[in-house]
N, C-alpha and C positions, 0 to 999 in steps of 0.2 A: 222177751226176745226181741233183739232189733232187727232191721233189714238184714244188715249183711250175717246175722247168725241165721237167721231165715233161709237164705242165699246158702249156708255151708250144710245146714240139716238137707236142704231141697237136693243140693249136687251130690251127698253122699248117698241118699236113696235113688238118684238116678244112675250111679256110677259105682256104687258100691265101695269098699274100702278104699281111702286116698291117704297116699302120704301127706304129712303137713306143709312140706314144700309144695307139693301138687297144688292143694287148695288156696296156697298164698299166691300161688302165680294164677291159679283160673280168676282172682276175687280181684287181682291185684292191689294186695294189702300185703304190710308186714308181716313178718313169721312172729314178731311178739304180739301184735295185733290177734292174726288166727288162733296163737295159743292162748290166749285170752278168752277168746271166744269158745273155743273148745273146753274150756275148762269148764266155763259158763253153764255150756250146753250137757258138759257130762255130770254136773251137779243138780241138773235139770232133769235128767233119766233121758235126753234126747239121743245123745249119741254114747258109745263105748270107744275108749282110746287104746288104741294098741302102741307099741314101741314104734314112735315115728309116726304114727298113722291113726286112722278114726274111721270106726264107721256107724250108721244108721243103728241104734237099739233094736232089737229084734218087736220090741211091745211097742215099740213106735212106727213100726212100717204101715199098719192097716189105717191108722191116723193120717201120716204123711200123704199114702197114696189117696184117700178120700180129698186131702187138700190138693193136690194136685189136679184130679178130677172136675174138682170144684172151677178150679181158675182156666182150664181147657174149654174153648171156645167161650168164654165168658161172656163176648160182647152181645153173639147170637143169644144164650140162654136169656140173658136181659131182655131182650127184644121178643122171645117168646114169652118170657114171664109178664112182660106189660100187656103184651095181645092176650092172655089168659086172664089177666087181672080185668079185662071189661067186661067180662062173664060175670063176674062176682055180681051179689045181688045181699043189700041190708037183710039182717037176721034170720041168714040162712046158715045150713051145716055143712060143713066141706071139709072132705077128706083130701089130705096133702101127703102124700106118701115121701120115700125118704130119697128118690134121687137128687142131683145135684142143680139139674134145671128146676126142679119143682123147690128147692132152697131159694132160688131165685125169685120165683113168687113171693115165698115166704117173706122174704124182707123188701118185696115190691109191698105187701100188703100192710107191713109196718109204717109205710109210710101215707096209708089211706087213714080216712074216717071211718070207713064201713063196720058196723057191729057184725060179728059173726061169731060161729061157733068151728073151732077148727080140731077136727080127730087127727092123727097122723100115726106113724109107728116109725117117724125118725126122730131121734133122740137130737141131732141139729137142729131139724125144724121146730120141735118143741122149744128148744133154748131160744131161736132164733124171736120165738113169741112169747116167751114168758115175761111175766109183769105187764101186759099191756093192758086196762082196762076194759076197754071195749071188745076183747078178745078172749072167748073163754077154749083154753087149751085143755085137751082130753090126749094122754099117750097110752097106745097099747102096751099090755103086758107080752110076754113073750121070752124067745131064746135071743141075744143079744149077737147081729150079724155083725162083727167088728169090720168087716171090707166097708160097709156104709153108715155104721151107725144106725142099724133098722132093727126092730123087730120082728121075729118071723116065727113059724112052729105053733102047733096044735094048739098051744094059749091063745096066741093073736088070731089065729082064726075063728076061738070059739066065740072070743069077745066081737068078733065082727057079725057073728049070727044073730047078734040082736040087737044092733043098731042100723038106723038105715041113712043115708047121705043126700043132701040137694044135688050136690057137686061131687064127683071125685077128679082131683088132678094127678095123675100117675104119668111117672118118667119110663123110660122105656131104656132096656140095655141094648137093645139093636131093634132094627126094623128090617125085615128082609124084602126082597122084590114081591113074594106072593102077599105080601100083606101081614104076615105074621109078625106078632110082637114075643119079642123072645128075652130069656132072662138066664145071667151064668149060675144062678142058684134056685135048688128044686123048689126048697122051701119059702124063698120070696118069689116065687111064680105062684106057687098055690096061695098065697095070701095075696097076690095082687088079684088073681081070679076071684077070690072072695071079695075084696072089693067093690069090683064091676059090679056083682051080683047084688050088692048093696045100695048102689048108687042108682039114681035117678038119670041121671046127667053123668056122661066119662067124656072128661078132656084126656088128650094124650099128648105131652110135651116131649118133644125129640129133636135134637140140635142136629143137623145133618149131617153131622160125621157118623152118626150113628146107621144112617138109612142106605139098605141095602146091603145091610150086614145080618149075620143071624147068631145066635148064641143057643146054647143047650137045650134048655129047656123053654117050650111053649106056654105063652100066657094066657093069649087070645088072637083071633085073627081082626082086622080092622074092617069093620061092617056098619052098618046103621044100626044106632044110632051115634055111635061114636064119632068124636072131632077131634082131627088132630091138626097141631099145632106145633111148625116146624121152622127151621130156615132153610136158605138154597133150595137149590136144584132138584128134584125127585127123578127118578130113572122112569122111563117109558113105561115098563113093566108095573110097577109100583103104583105111579100115576092112572095107568089104566084099570088098575083092581080097584083103588081108591074110587074113581067114577062109577064104575059098575056097582060097589057095594055102598054108594049112598052115601060114603064117608064124607063128612064136613072138613072140609081143607081150610086151613088159615095159613098161609106163609108170611110168615115173620121176619121180613127182612126190609134195610132202608129203600129198596129197589122195588120193592111190589107191594100193592095195598096189601091189608086185611082184607080174608072175606072169601 
C-alpha cells in the first residue's frame, strides 16, 4: 500500500462512504489515479466499492482504528517510551501490555542492546519484537480483542496466575482526576488488574490526552508503588491525588526534566 492509498483508507475510515470525485478532490489527484488505487485497495480487501463511491471494508475497521490511535499524539508517546526505557534492566522479565504508547516502548527496546524476556498480551507488540536474538518474547493466549489486537479473557488471566514480572509497563485508556485508571472493556480491565498483581514494579504510560478522562471499567487507582509516566500538564485534583498517594511521577516532555 503506497502513501496515497493509505490516505484513501484513512479518509474512508474517518468520513464513511465517499464518492470517487470527492476522494480525488481531497487528495488533489486525478480520477484515473484514484480509480487505480481503489481497484488495488479492493483487491486487498481494504475497501468495498459501490456505484461511483467507496467505503472501508467492515473487517478492516478495527485495524484502521488501531493505526489511527497509534499515530495520535505520536511524538508525546515516543517521549514517554524513552522515559520508560530508562528503567529497563538487563536480564529482567517485563510485561508490555497492548496499548499504543507501550507499543512505542517496544520499538524503543528494538534499538537497545539490552537482553530481556518480554511477556505481552499484544499481538502487535509481539510482532514488533519477534526475531530479535537478545529478546525472548512470550505471548499470552486468550480471546482476541480486535479493537487493540490484545489477548483477554479467562485463559489470559489463568496464564498470568503462574507468572511473575520484574516490571509491568501498562497503558491506560483514561485516568480520571481522582486517580482511577479505567478501560473501555471489562475483560481488558480484569487482565490489567491481574498484570499488576503479578508485577514487582508497575509503570503506567499515559499521554496527556487521556488525563482527566474516565472510561467505563475500573482497573486500579494510582497509589504507591505505582510510577506514572505522562506528558503535558496535570489537573490540580489529579496532581494532588498523586502527591497524597505517593505515586512516582515522571513528566516526559521537552520542557520538563524527568523525575
